[in-house]
C-alpha positions as CSV (number, residue, x, y, z in Angstrom):
1,M,0.0,0.0,0.0
2,R,1.3,3.4,-0.9
3,R,2.0,5.6,2.1
4,I,0.6,9.1,2.2
5,P,3.0,11.7,3.7
6,L,1.8,13.2,7.1
7,F,2.0,16.6,5.7
8,A,-0.5,15.7,2.8
9,L,-2.9,14.2,5.3
10,L,-2.9,17.3,7.6
11,A,-3.2,19.7,4.6
12,C,-6.1,17.6,3.2
13,G,-7.9,17.6,6.7
14,L,-7.4,21.3,7.0
15,A,-8.5,22.3,3.6
16,G,-11.5,19.8,3.5
17,C,-10.1,18.0,0.5
18,G,-11.8,20.3,-2.0
19,Q,-14.4,21.7,0.5
20,I,-14.3,25.0,2.4
21,W,-12.8,23.8,5.7
22,N,-15.1,25.8,8.1
23,D,-18.5,25.7,6.2
24,P,-21.2,25.1,8.8
25,Y,-23.7,23.9,6.1
26,P,-23.9,20.5,4.4
27,A,-21.8,20.1,1.2
28,K,-24.9,19.0,-0.7
29,D,-26.4,22.5,-0.3
30,R,-23.6,24.4,-1.9
31,G,-24.6,26.4,-5.0
32,K,-28.4,26.1,-4.1
33,N,-31.0,28.9,-4.1
34,I,-31.1,29.1,-0.2
35,L,-31.3,32.2,2.0
36,Y,-29.2,31.9,5.1
37,S,-30.3,33.9,8.2
38,F,-30.5,33.6,11.9
39,F,-32.7,34.1,15.0
40,V,-31.7,35.0,18.5
41,E,-34.7,34.2,20.8
42,R,-36.6,31.0,20.6
43,P,-40.2,31.8,19.3
44,K,-42.8,31.0,21.9
45,H,-45.9,31.1,19.8
46,L,-46.3,30.3,16.0
47,D,-50.1,30.2,16.5
48,P,-51.4,33.4,14.9
49,A,-54.2,33.9,17.6
50,Q,-51.4,34.1,20.3
51,S,-48.3,35.3,18.6
52,Y,-47.5,39.0,19.1
53,T,-43.6,39.5,19.1
54,S,-41.3,40.5,16.2
55,D,-39.2,37.3,16.4
56,E,-42.5,35.2,16.1
57,Y,-43.7,37.4,13.2
58,D,-40.4,36.9,11.3
59,I,-41.5,33.3,10.9
60,I,-45.3,33.2,10.7
61,Q,-45.7,36.0,8.3
62,Q,-43.9,34.1,5.7
63,I,-46.5,31.3,6.2
64,Y,-49.9,32.9,6.9
65,E,-51.8,35.3,4.6
66,P,-54.2,37.8,6.2
67,P,-56.5,39.5,3.8
68,L,-54.2,42.6,3.5
69,Q,-50.5,43.4,3.5
70,Y,-48.3,46.5,3.2
71,H,-46.8,47.6,-0.1
72,Y,-43.2,46.7,0.0
73,L,-41.8,49.9,-1.3
74,K,-44.2,52.8,-0.8
75,R,-43.9,55.3,2.1
76,P,-46.0,56.3,4.0
77,Y,-47.0,52.7,4.5
78,E,-49.8,51.6,2.2
79,L,-52.3,48.7,2.6
80,I,-52.8,46.6,-0.4
81,P,-54.5,43.2,-1.0
82,A,-52.8,39.9,0.0
83,A,-55.4,37.0,-0.1
84,A,-58.1,39.6,-0.6
85,T,-59.1,40.9,-4.0
86,E,-59.2,44.5,-2.8
87,V,-58.8,46.7,0.3
88,P,-62.4,46.8,1.7
89,K,-64.3,50.0,2.2
90,A,-66.4,50.5,5.3
91,R,-70.2,51.1,5.2
92,F,-71.8,52.9,8.0
93,F,-75.0,52.4,9.9
94,D,-77.0,54.1,12.6
95,E,-78.4,52.2,15.7
96,H,-81.5,51.3,13.7
97,D,-79.4,49.8,10.9
98,H,-80.1,52.6,8.5
99,A,-77.3,53.3,6.0
100,L,-75.3,56.4,6.6
101,P,-73.2,58.5,4.1
102,A,-69.4,58.0,4.0
103,D,-68.8,61.3,5.8
104,A,-71.1,60.6,8.7
105,D,-69.7,61.5,12.2
106,R,-72.2,59.7,14.3
107,V,-71.9,56.0,13.4
108,A,-73.3,53.0,15.4
109,Y,-71.8,50.3,13.2
110,S,-69.2,49.9,10.4
111,E,-69.3,46.9,8.1
112,Y,-66.5,45.4,6.0
113,D,-67.1,42.9,3.3
114,I,-63.8,41.1,2.5
115,H,-63.7,39.2,-0.7
116,I,-61.0,36.4,-0.9
117,R,-59.3,35.3,-4.2
118,P,-60.7,32.0,-5.5
119,G,-58.3,29.1,-6.1
120,I,-55.9,29.7,-3.1
121,L,-54.6,26.4,-1.7
122,Y,-53.1,25.5,1.6
123,Q,-49.7,23.9,2.0
124,P,-49.5,20.2,1.9
125,H,-50.4,18.9,5.5
126,P,-51.6,15.7,7.1
127,A,-54.7,17.4,8.4
128,F,-56.1,17.5,4.8
129,A,-55.2,13.9,4.0
130,R,-58.2,11.8,2.8
131,D,-58.7,8.2,1.8
132,E,-60.2,6.8,-1.4
133,K,-63.7,7.5,0.0
134,N,-62.8,11.1,0.7
135,R,-62.8,10.6,4.5
136,P,-60.2,12.3,6.7
137,L,-57.3,10.1,7.4
138,Y,-55.8,11.6,10.5
139,L,-58.6,13.5,12.3
140,E,-60.0,10.7,14.4
141,L,-56.9,9.0,15.6
142,A,-56.7,6.9,18.7
143,E,-54.1,8.0,21.3
144,T,-52.2,4.7,20.8
145,E,-51.8,5.6,17.1
146,I,-50.4,9.0,17.9
147,R,-47.7,7.5,20.3
148,S,-45.6,6.5,17.3
149,K,-45.8,10.0,15.8
150,F,-43.1,12.6,16.7
151,S,-43.1,14.9,13.7
152,L,-45.4,15.7,10.7
153,S,-43.2,13.5,8.6
154,D,-44.4,10.5,10.4
155,F,-47.7,10.8,8.8
156,P,-47.1,9.2,5.4
157,R,-49.8,11.1,3.5
158,S,-50.8,14.8,3.2
159,G,-53.3,16.8,1.3
160,T,-54.6,20.2,0.7
161,R,-57.8,22.1,0.0
162,E,-59.0,25.5,-1.2
163,L,-59.0,28.5,1.2
164,T,-62.5,29.7,1.9
165,A,-64.1,32.6,3.8
166,E,-65.2,30.4,6.6
167,D,-61.4,29.8,7.5
168,Y,-61.1,33.6,8.3
169,V,-64.3,33.5,10.4
170,Y,-63.0,30.5,12.3
171,E,-59.8,32.3,13.2
172,I,-61.6,35.4,14.5
173,K,-63.6,33.1,16.7
174,R,-60.4,31.6,18.0
175,L,-59.5,35.0,19.4
176,A,-62.2,34.4,22.0
177,H,-61.1,30.8,22.8
178,P,-60.4,30.7,26.5
179,R,-57.6,28.0,26.1
180,L,-55.6,30.3,23.8
181,V,-55.6,33.6,25.7
182,S,-55.2,35.9,22.7
183,P,-53.4,39.2,23.5
184,I,-55.9,41.2,21.4
185,Y,-59.1,39.6,22.6
186,G,-59.8,42.3,25.1
187,H,-59.3,45.1,22.6
188,M,-61.1,43.4,19.7
189,S,-64.1,42.5,22.0
190,E,-64.7,46.3,22.3
191,Y,-65.1,46.6,18.6
192,I,-66.2,43.3,16.9
193,V,-69.9,42.9,17.4
194,G,-70.7,39.7,19.5
195,L,-67.0,38.7,20.2
196,R,-67.4,39.3,24.0
197,D,-70.5,37.3,24.1
198,L,-68.8,34.5,22.2
199,G,-65.9,34.6,24.7
200,E,-68.3,34.3,27.7
201,R,-70.2,31.3,26.1
202,L,-66.9,29.6,25.2
203,K,-65.6,30.1,28.7
204,R,-68.7,28.6,30.2
205,D,-68.7,25.6,27.9
206,N,-64.9,25.0,28.2
207,G,-65.3,25.0,32.0
208,T,-68.0,22.3,31.8
209,L,-65.9,20.2,29.3
210,M,-62.8,20.5,31.5
211,A,-64.7,19.5,34.7
212,E,-66.2,16.5,33.1
213,H,-62.9,15.5,31.6
214,Q,-61.1,15.8,34.9
215,K,-63.8,13.9,36.7
216,R,-63.4,11.1,34.2
217,Y,-59.7,11.0,33.6
218,G,-58.2,12.9,36.6
219,A,-56.8,16.4,37.0
220,S,-53.3,15.4,35.6
221,N,-54.8,14.6,32.1
222,R,-54.8,17.8,30.1
223,A,-55.9,16.4,26.8
224,Y,-59.2,18.2,26.9
225,P,-61.8,17.6,24.2
226,W,-61.8,19.7,21.1
227,I,-64.2,22.6,20.8
228,D,-65.5,22.8,17.2
229,L,-65.9,26.6,16.7
230,R,-68.1,26.0,13.6
231,R,-70.9,25.2,15.9
232,Y,-70.8,28.7,17.5
233,D,-72.3,31.7,16.2
234,L,-70.5,35.1,16.1
235,S,-73.1,37.7,15.4
236,G,-70.6,40.3,14.0
237,V,-68.7,38.0,11.7
238,K,-70.4,36.0,9.0
239,A,-69.4,34.1,5.7
240,L,-71.7,35.5,3.0
241,D,-70.5,32.9,0.5
242,R,-67.5,30.7,-0.3
243,Y,-65.2,33.6,-0.9
244,T,-66.7,36.6,1.1
245,Y,-67.1,37.3,4.7
246,R,-68.4,40.3,6.6
247,V,-67.2,41.9,9.8
248,R,-69.4,44.4,11.8
249,I,-67.6,46.9,14.1
250,K,-69.0,49.1,16.8
251,G,-68.9,52.7,15.8
252,K,-66.3,54.0,13.4
253,Y,-62.8,52.4,13.6
254,P,-60.9,52.8,10.3
255,Q,-57.8,51.4,12.0
256,F,-59.5,48.0,11.8
257,L,-58.0,47.7,8.3
258,Y,-54.5,47.7,9.7
259,W,-55.5,44.7,11.9
260,L,-56.5,42.9,8.7
261,A,-52.8,42.9,7.7
262,M,-51.8,41.1,11.0
263,P,-51.6,37.3,11.5
264,F,-54.4,37.6,14.1
265,F,-56.8,37.7,11.1
266,A,-55.1,35.1,9.0
267,P,-57.1,32.0,8.1
268,I,-57.1,28.8,10.2
269,P,-58.7,25.7,8.6
270,W,-60.9,23.8,11.0
271,E,-59.1,20.6,10.0
272,A,-55.8,21.9,11.4
273,D,-57.5,22.8,14.7
274,R,-59.1,19.4,14.9
275,F,-55.8,17.6,13.9
276,Y,-53.7,19.2,16.6
277,S,-56.4,19.0,19.3
278,Q,-56.3,15.1,19.3
279,P,-55.2,13.6,22.6
280,G,-51.6,12.8,22.6
281,M,-50.5,15.3,19.9
282,N,-48.9,17.8,22.3
283,E,-47.6,15.5,25.0
284,G,-43.8,15.4,24.5
285,R,-44.3,15.7,20.6
286,N,-45.0,19.4,20.1
287,L,-47.5,18.5,17.3
288,T,-49.4,21.7,17.8
289,L,-50.3,24.8,15.8
290,D,-47.8,26.6,18.0
291,W,-45.0,24.4,16.6
292,Y,-46.1,23.6,13.0
293,P,-48.3,26.4,11.4
294,V,-50.7,25.6,8.5
295,G,-51.0,28.4,6.0
296,T,-51.4,29.5,2.3
297,G,-48.3,31.8,2.2
298,P,-45.2,31.5,0.1
299,Y,-43.4,29.3,2.6
300,F,-44.1,26.5,5.0
301,L,-42.2,25.4,8.2
302,A,-40.4,22.2,7.1
303,E,-38.2,21.9,10.1
304,N,-38.5,23.3,13.6
305,D,-35.7,22.8,16.2
306,P,-35.9,26.2,17.9
307,S,-32.8,25.4,20.0
308,A,-30.7,25.0,16.8
309,R,-32.4,25.9,13.5
310,M,-35.7,26.4,11.6
311,V,-36.2,25.8,7.9
312,L,-38.8,27.3,5.6
313,R,-39.4,25.8,2.2
314,V,-41.4,27.2,-0.8
315,N,-45.1,26.2,-0.5
316,P,-45.6,24.2,-3.7
317,N,-49.3,25.3,-3.6
318,F,-48.6,29.0,-3.3
319,R,-51.0,31.1,-5.5
320,G,-48.1,33.2,-6.8
321,E,-47.5,37.0,-6.5
322,L,-45.7,39.6,-8.6
323,Y,-43.0,41.9,-7.4
324,P,-44.2,45.5,-7.2
325,S,-43.9,47.5,-10.3
326,E,-43.9,50.9,-8.6
327,G,-42.5,52.5,-5.5
328,E,-41.5,55.9,-4.3
329,P,-39.0,58.4,-5.8
330,G,-35.5,57.0,-5.8
331,D,-36.5,53.3,-5.8
332,L,-35.8,52.9,-9.5
333,E,-32.4,54.4,-9.3
334,A,-31.7,52.2,-6.3
335,G,-32.4,49.1,-8.2
336,L,-35.4,48.3,-6.2
337,L,-37.6,47.8,-9.3
338,A,-35.2,45.6,-11.2
339,D,-37.5,42.6,-10.4
340,A,-40.8,44.4,-11.2
341,G,-43.5,42.1,-12.5
342,K,-41.6,38.9,-11.7
343,R,-43.3,36.1,-9.8
344,V,-42.2,35.8,-6.1
345,P,-40.9,34.1,-4.0
346,F,-37.4,34.0,-5.5
347,V,-35.7,31.8,-2.8
348,E,-36.5,28.2,-2.6
349,R,-35.5,27.6,1.1
350,I,-34.7,29.8,4.1
351,V,-32.4,28.3,6.8
352,L,-32.5,30.1,10.1
353,S,-29.8,29.1,12.6
354,R,-30.0,30.1,16.3
355,E,-27.3,32.5,17.3
356,K,-27.1,33.2,21.1
357,E,-23.9,35.4,21.0
358,S,-23.1,38.4,18.9
359,V,-19.4,37.7,18.2
360,P,-19.9,34.3,16.3
361,L,-22.9,35.8,14.5
362,W,-20.8,38.7,13.2
363,N,-17.9,36.5,12.3
364,K,-20.1,34.1,10.3
365,F,-21.6,37.1,8.4
366,L,-18.1,38.3,7.5
367,Q,-17.2,34.8,6.3
368,G,-20.4,34.8,4.0
369,Y,-22.4,32.3,6.0
370,Y,-25.2,34.7,6.8
371,D,-26.5,36.7,3.8
372,S,-27.6,39.7,6.0
373,A,-27.0,40.9,9.5
374,G,-27.5,44.0,11.8
375,I,-24.7,45.8,13.4
376,G,-23.9,45.5,17.1
377,S,-22.3,48.4,19.0
378,D,-19.1,46.3,19.3
379,N,-18.8,45.9,15.5
380,F,-20.1,49.3,14.5
381,D,-16.7,51.0,13.9
382,Q,-15.6,48.0,11.8
383,A,-18.6,48.3,9.6
384,V,-19.5,52.0,9.5
385,R,-17.8,55.3,9.4
386,V,-19.6,58.6,10.2
387,N,-18.6,61.7,8.4
388,V,-18.4,65.2,10.0
389,E,-22.1,65.9,9.1
390,G,-23.4,62.8,10.7
391,G,-23.9,60.8,7.6
392,A,-23.1,57.1,7.6
393,A,-21.1,55.2,5.1
394,L,-19.5,51.8,5.0
395,T,-15.9,51.3,5.9
396,Q,-13.3,50.5,3.2
397,E,-13.1,46.9,4.4
398,M,-17.0,46.5,4.0
399,E,-16.9,48.2,0.5
400,E,-14.1,45.9,-0.7
401,R,-16.2,42.9,0.2
402,G,-19.2,44.3,-1.8
403,I,-21.3,44.7,1.3
404,R,-24.3,47.1,1.1
405,L,-25.8,49.2,3.9
406,H,-29.6,49.6,4.4
407,T,-30.9,52.2,6.8
408,S,-34.5,53.0,7.8
409,I,-36.1,55.0,10.5
410,A,-38.2,52.7,12.8
411,P,-41.9,53.6,13.4
412,S,-40.9,54.0,17.0
413,T,-40.2,56.7,19.6
414,F,-38.1,57.0,22.6
415,Y,-39.0,59.7,25.1
416,M,-38.7,61.1,28.6
417,A,-42.0,61.7,30.1
418,F,-43.0,64.1,32.9
419,N,-45.7,63.0,35.4
420,Y,-48.5,65.6,35.1
421,N,-49.7,64.7,38.6
422,D,-46.5,65.8,40.1
423,P,-46.7,69.3,41.6
424,V,-43.2,70.4,40.4
425,V,-43.2,69.1,36.8
426,G,-47.0,68.9,36.3
427,G,-48.6,71.6,38.5
428,K,-51.9,71.7,40.4
429,D,-53.4,75.1,39.5
430,E,-53.2,77.6,36.6
431,K,-50.0,79.4,38.0
432,S,-48.1,76.3,38.9
433,R,-49.0,74.7,35.6
434,D,-47.5,77.7,33.7
435,R,-44.3,77.4,35.8
436,A,-44.1,73.6,35.2
437,R,-44.6,74.1,31.5
438,K,-41.7,76.5,31.2
439,L,-39.6,74.1,33.5
440,R,-40.4,71.3,31.0
441,Q,-39.5,73.4,28.1
442,A,-36.2,74.4,29.6
443,V,-35.3,70.7,30.2
444,S,-36.4,69.8,26.7
445,I,-33.8,72.3,25.3
446,A,-31.1,71.3,27.8
447,I,-31.2,67.5,26.9
448,D,-29.0,67.2,23.8
449,W,-30.4,64.3,21.9
450,E,-28.0,64.8,19.0
451,E,-25.1,64.1,21.4
452,Y,-26.9,61.1,23.0
453,I,-27.5,59.5,19.6
454,S,-23.9,60.0,18.7
455,I,-22.5,58.7,21.9
456,F,-24.9,55.9,22.9
457,A,-26.5,54.8,19.6
458,N,-23.6,55.2,17.1
459,G,-25.5,57.9,15.3
460,R,-28.4,55.4,14.7
461,G,-31.4,57.7,15.2
462,I,-32.9,61.1,14.5
463,P,-34.0,63.5,17.2
464,G,-37.8,63.7,17.7
465,M,-39.7,66.8,16.9
466,G,-43.0,65.5,18.3
467,P,-44.8,62.3,18.9
468,L,-44.9,61.1,15.3
469,P,-42.0,59.3,13.6
470,P,-41.2,59.5,9.9
471,G,-43.3,57.1,7.7
472,I,-46.5,57.8,9.7
473,F,-49.3,59.9,8.2
474,G,-49.1,63.4,9.7
475,Y,-45.4,63.5,10.2
476,R,-43.8,66.6,8.7
477,G,-40.0,67.1,8.0
478,D,-37.7,70.0,7.3
479,A,-38.6,73.5,8.5
480,Q,-42.3,72.8,8.7
481,G,-41.8,69.9,11.0
482,T,-39.2,71.5,13.3
483,N,-40.3,72.0,16.9
484,P,-39.9,75.7,17.5
485,V,-39.8,75.4,21.2
486,V,-36.5,73.5,21.2
487,Y,-35.0,74.4,17.8
488,D,-34.2,77.2,15.4
489,W,-34.2,76.7,11.7
490,V,-30.8,78.0,10.6
491,D,-29.2,77.6,7.1
492,G,-31.6,74.9,6.1
493,K,-31.2,72.9,9.2
494,A,-32.7,72.5,12.7
495,K,-30.4,73.8,15.3
496,R,-31.0,73.3,19.1
497,K,-31.5,76.5,20.9
498,P,-28.6,77.7,23.0
499,I,-28.6,76.9,26.7
500,E,-29.2,80.5,27.5
501,A,-32.7,80.1,26.1
502,A,-33.3,77.2,28.5
503,R,-31.9,79.3,31.5
504,R,-34.2,82.2,30.7
505,L,-37.3,79.8,30.7
506,L,-35.9,78.3,34.0
507,A,-35.8,81.7,35.6
508,E,-39.3,82.5,34.3
509,A,-40.4,79.3,35.9
510,G,-39.2,80.6,39.3
511,Y,-35.9,78.7,39.4
512,P,-33.1,81.2,38.5
513,D,-29.7,79.4,38.5
514,G,-31.4,76.2,39.4
515,R,-32.7,77.5,42.8
516,E,-36.2,78.2,44.1
517,A,-36.6,81.9,43.9
518,N,-38.4,82.3,47.1
519,T,-36.3,80.1,49.3
520,G,-33.0,79.7,47.6
521,Q,-33.2,76.0,47.9
522,P,-31.6,74.1,44.9
523,L,-34.1,72.5,42.5
524,V,-33.9,68.7,42.7
525,L,-35.7,66.6,40.1
526,Y,-36.0,62.7,40.2
527,L,-35.7,60.3,37.3
528,D,-36.9,56.7,37.6
529,T,-35.1,54.2,35.5
530,T,-34.4,50.5,35.4
531,D,-31.2,49.1,36.9
532,R,-29.6,47.0,34.1
533,G,-26.1,46.8,35.4
534,P,-22.7,48.7,35.3
535,D,-22.8,49.3,31.7
536,D,-25.5,52.0,32.3
537,A,-23.3,54.1,34.5
538,A,-22.1,56.3,31.6
539,R,-25.6,56.8,30.3
540,L,-26.9,57.9,33.8
541,N,-23.9,60.2,34.3
542,W,-24.7,61.7,30.9
543,Y,-28.4,62.5,32.1
544,R,-26.9,64.2,35.2
545,K,-24.6,66.3,32.9
546,Q,-27.6,67.5,30.9
547,F,-29.5,68.7,33.9
548,S,-26.3,70.2,35.4
549,K,-26.3,72.7,32.4
550,L,-29.2,74.3,34.2
551,D,-27.7,73.8,37.7
552,I,-30.5,71.4,38.5
553,Q,-29.7,68.4,40.7
554,L,-30.8,65.1,39.1
555,E,-31.5,62.2,41.5
556,I,-31.7,58.9,39.7
557,R,-33.9,56.2,41.3
558,S,-33.0,52.8,39.8
559,T,-35.0,49.7,40.3
560,D,-35.9,46.5,38.5
561,W,-38.2,46.3,35.5
562,N,-41.3,45.0,37.4
563,R,-40.9,47.6,40.2
564,F,-40.4,50.3,37.5
565,Q,-43.6,49.3,35.7
566,E,-45.5,49.4,39.0
567,K,-44.3,52.9,39.9
568,I,-45.4,54.2,36.5
569,R,-48.7,52.4,36.7
570,S,-49.4,54.0,40.2
571,G,-48.2,57.4,39.2
572,N,-45.4,57.2,41.8
573,T,-42.8,58.9,39.5
574,Q,-41.7,62.4,38.5
575,M,-39.8,61.7,35.3
576,F,-39.1,58.4,33.5
577,F,-38.1,57.1,30.0
578,L,-40.3,54.9,27.9
579,G,-40.4,53.8,24.3
580,W,-43.3,53.0,21.9
581,N,-43.3,50.8,18.8
582,A,-46.2,51.2,16.4
583,D,-48.9,48.4,16.2
584,Y,-50.0,50.0,12.9
585,P,-48.8,52.9,10.8
586,D,-51.5,55.4,11.9
587,P,-51.1,58.6,13.8
588,E,-53.9,57.6,16.3
589,N,-51.5,54.8,17.4
590,F,-49.1,57.5,18.7
591,M,-51.5,60.4,19.6
592,F,-53.4,58.1,21.9
593,L,-50.4,58.0,24.2
594,L,-51.2,61.6,25.1
595,Y,-55.0,61.4,25.1
596,G,-56.4,62.6,28.5
597,P,-58.8,59.7,29.2
598,N,-56.0,57.2,28.6
599,G,-54.3,58.6,31.6
600,S,-55.8,56.0,34.0
601,Q,-53.7,53.3,35.8
602,D,-53.9,50.8,33.0
603,G,-54.0,53.5,30.2
604,E,-51.2,54.1,27.7
605,N,-50.9,57.9,28.6
606,K,-48.2,57.2,31.2
607,A,-47.5,60.8,31.6
608,R,-51.1,61.4,32.6
609,Y,-51.0,64.5,30.3
610,E,-54.3,66.3,30.0
611,N,-55.3,69.2,27.7
612,P,-59.0,69.6,26.7
613,S,-58.1,71.2,23.4
614,F,-55.8,68.3,22.4
615,D,-58.4,65.8,23.5
616,R,-61.2,67.3,21.4
617,L,-58.9,67.3,18.3
618,F,-57.9,63.7,19.0
619,E,-61.6,62.6,19.1
620,Q,-62.1,64.3,15.7
621,M,-58.9,63.0,14.2
622,K,-58.7,59.3,15.4
623,N,-61.4,57.9,13.1
624,M,-60.9,60.1,10.1
625,E,-59.6,59.0,6.8
626,S,-56.1,60.3,6.1
627,G,-56.2,63.3,3.9
628,P,-55.9,67.2,4.1
629,R,-58.5,67.6,6.9
630,R,-56.9,65.0,9.1
631,Q,-53.5,66.6,8.5
632,A,-54.7,70.0,9.6
633,L,-56.0,68.5,12.8
634,I,-52.7,66.7,13.4
635,D,-50.8,69.9,12.9
636,Q,-52.9,71.6,15.5
637,M,-52.4,68.7,17.9
638,V,-48.6,68.7,17.4
639,K,-48.5,72.4,17.9
640,I,-50.3,71.9,21.4
641,V,-48.1,69.2,22.7
642,R,-44.9,70.9,21.5
643,E,-45.9,73.9,23.6
644,D,-47.0,71.9,26.6
645,A,-44.0,69.6,26.4
646,P,-45.4,66.6,28.4
647,W,-42.5,64.6,26.9
648,V,-38.9,65.5,26.1
649,W,-39.2,64.4,22.5
650,G,-36.3,62.0,22.4
651,F,-35.4,60.3,19.2
652,H,-36.6,57.8,16.6
653,P,-34.2,54.8,16.2
654,K,-32.6,54.2,12.9
655,D,-32.1,50.6,11.9
656,Y,-28.8,49.6,10.1
657,V,-28.7,46.3,8.1
658,L,-25.8,44.9,6.1
659,S,-26.2,42.6,3.2
660,H,-23.7,40.9,0.8
661,A,-23.3,41.6,-2.8
662,W,-25.1,38.4,-3.8
663,V,-28.3,39.5,-2.1
664,S,-30.7,41.6,-4.3
665,A,-31.2,45.3,-3.4
666,G,-33.8,45.4,-0.7
667,K,-35.7,48.0,1.2
668,P,-36.5,47.7,5.0
669,N,-40.1,47.7,5.8
670,K,-40.7,48.1,9.5
671,M,-44.4,47.5,9.4
672,A,-44.3,44.3,7.2
673,R,-42.4,41.2,8.1
674,N,-43.6,39.1,5.1
675,T,-40.8,40.5,2.9
676,L,-38.5,37.5,2.5
677,K,-40.5,36.6,-0.6
678,Y,-39.0,39.5,-2.3
679,V,-35.3,38.6,-1.6
680,R,-33.2,37.2,-4.5
681,I,-29.9,35.4,-4.1
682,D,-27.0,34.8,-6.5
683,P,-25.7,31.4,-5.3
684,E,-22.8,31.2,-7.7
685,L,-21.4,34.6,-6.5
686,R,-21.9,33.6,-3.0
687,E,-20.0,30.3,-3.4
688,Q,-17.1,32.2,-5.1
689,M,-16.8,34.8,-2.4
690,R,-17.1,32.2,0.5
691,E,-14.3,30.2,-1.1
692,E,-12.1,33.3,-1.4
693,W,-12.9,34.5,2.2
694,N,-12.4,31.1,3.8
695,R,-9.3,29.8,1.9
696,P,-7.2,27.9,4.4
697,I,-3.9,29.4,5.4
698,L,-1.4,26.5,5.1
699,W,1.9,28.2,5.6
700,P,1.8,28.0,9.5
701,L,1.2,24.3,9.2
702,G,4.2,24.0,6.9
703,L,6.3,26.0,9.2
704,I,5.3,23.9,12.2
705,L,6.2,20.7,10.3
706,A,9.5,22.1,9.2
707,V,10.4,22.9,12.9
708,L,9.3,19.4,13.9
709,L,11.4,17.9,11.1
710,L,14.4,19.9,12.1
711,G,14.0,19.2,15.7
712,S,13.7,15.5,15.2
713,T,16.6,15.2,12.7
714,P,19.4,14.6,15.5
715,A,17.3,11.9,17.1
716,Y,16.6,10.3,13.7
717,L,20.4,10.2,12.7
718,S,21.2,8.7,16.2
719,Y,18.6,6.1,15.7
720,R,20.0,5.2,12.2
721,R,23.5,4.9,13.6
722,R,22.2,2.5,16.3
723,E,20.4,0.5,13.6
724,R,23.6,0.2,11.5
725,M,25.8,-0.9,14.4
726,A,23.2,-3.5,15.5
727,A,23.3,-4.9,12.0
728,K,27.0,-5.6,11.9
729,P,28.3,-9.3,12.4
730,A,29.6,-10.1,15.9
731,G,33.5,-9.7,16.2
732,S,33.8,-7.4,13.0
733,A,35.9,-4.2,13.3
734,A,34.3,-1.1,14.2
């Protein structure tokens, strides 16, 4: 047998004998049309009735199809049809069910008729499997039959069927199911006619079923009987025909259309509900809707191991959809319309690997093993350089790799709130309220959010000028959108007012040089915050520095998150920081944070701000269609709260995402999470770059081998000498 030199063996092992030595993916997947991404937190719910977090939506919005979705490219965000044929228009009725005109103000009921596209099919799934006589195969299994099943692949047959309007009705009923505890049931029961009554009936029936079951099988047996929601009537939601259903809403609630773009209102087939409800499906098997969704969208979940990886595959039954052919100005030049009119999805498979640590995640992205990634604070300087004007660009290293930077302003706001019930920052009578207002204005000028964003957010954000972030109807930019209480408009830019302006306001408030004018006592203000560890020390010191500009002493009261929430809920605060992420892209979803009646313990007006003029305008604005009249009302509302300054308008975060050259140009859409269908990959370029970036460096190995050989040479020569001497005949001369 021919011997292989040790050096060759080591080199082959290191280089992978023709494979990239550190590739974390199977060799058989090289060159395939696969999108590689990651997830950090294990998704808790994949059931659309219960899911309500971004990490869960990243998965299920590729699988489920609500009636509506957001346009991928247009801003402000625009609703367009998904499974529906069109965006429905509301019809209005009075309390006697008489039709009202579209501009009616006093409305008792609104009705939406949603028309579904015919011919849409569900993904293949065992719940739809039928035998030769068209009877369901797996909906009446004995528990003994289920014991041998541990994944969907253990069911040898699958099937599909057409999507119908009844499937949407079934899911809306599931919002009231007492075993599911949907996070929006309470809110929706205030609007959808009959939903609360259905919830009460289901609660009673479920209690009876559970009691009977426990009496028969014992309290430890949780395999409760299935509740067939088809048997229950929901007065406000009806299927009118195979492809049309109607939803009746109390009053006027145009924001309901935005809910129709969320998974809560995606279809659920009764067969899937029945399949997963069979005794034994959940016990140790995770055969549930929370683990294996059933949808009509572009992808289905083929593999679910949330401790390691999740795999989405193209739904072979997907109806098909075309890439948008229009966007907003600049999209064409940015290459975002290059795929206009082409059928999506483009990628055949999506592999999501779990990454618990940021360092290996970042390294794998740089090696080309993840197609896109965000930028952590530790890696920001390696990826992005900020110019003197605050603009962001990629570093030379990133540019040489062909990496692209995508930025977008999140529909979110981060702010510092004043407690209006506090006598110092809120005031109790007209005189004290005027003093408190000037104090709040002075603090608003003093806190330099531009500096905060630069130091603590790597420049990733823009200062807030009011409650609305960009991308939300009603937001205004440039000079028209600048807050005149805090900024001046100078040379085409907003410039924060000098600290002298804040000092004048502080003196007018009765605190010259940061002291009470009557007593000479120093002004002390209290900021409640959460104690997240030593890393926050610099941030807290920065806050103290901002107040010291006005000679105000800032006392910081740190506590844990639960105690912090309780203090805000009970109103036991003076100042505190909070943030808000939009549920839907409507100004009502931000303005209601300042609406007086929402200032109760459980309301979202945590500042307990109250201004009758603002409240009257809000009541007019909240249910209006977006247009010039609504914009005018919003402008008045923004002017009022800028003057009152119930918040220090902090900043709107800016998201930074990097993608490799082999990923098609993309546009972040912070309201929609169903956008993976628009991503295109160039697998050949990816393999080429991966090979270049991960080429094994062999010279250190050669150097080590050379040192070993040189070091072992004397021993080898000595060994050879002994061998020769031992081989000489006895008695021969030396």
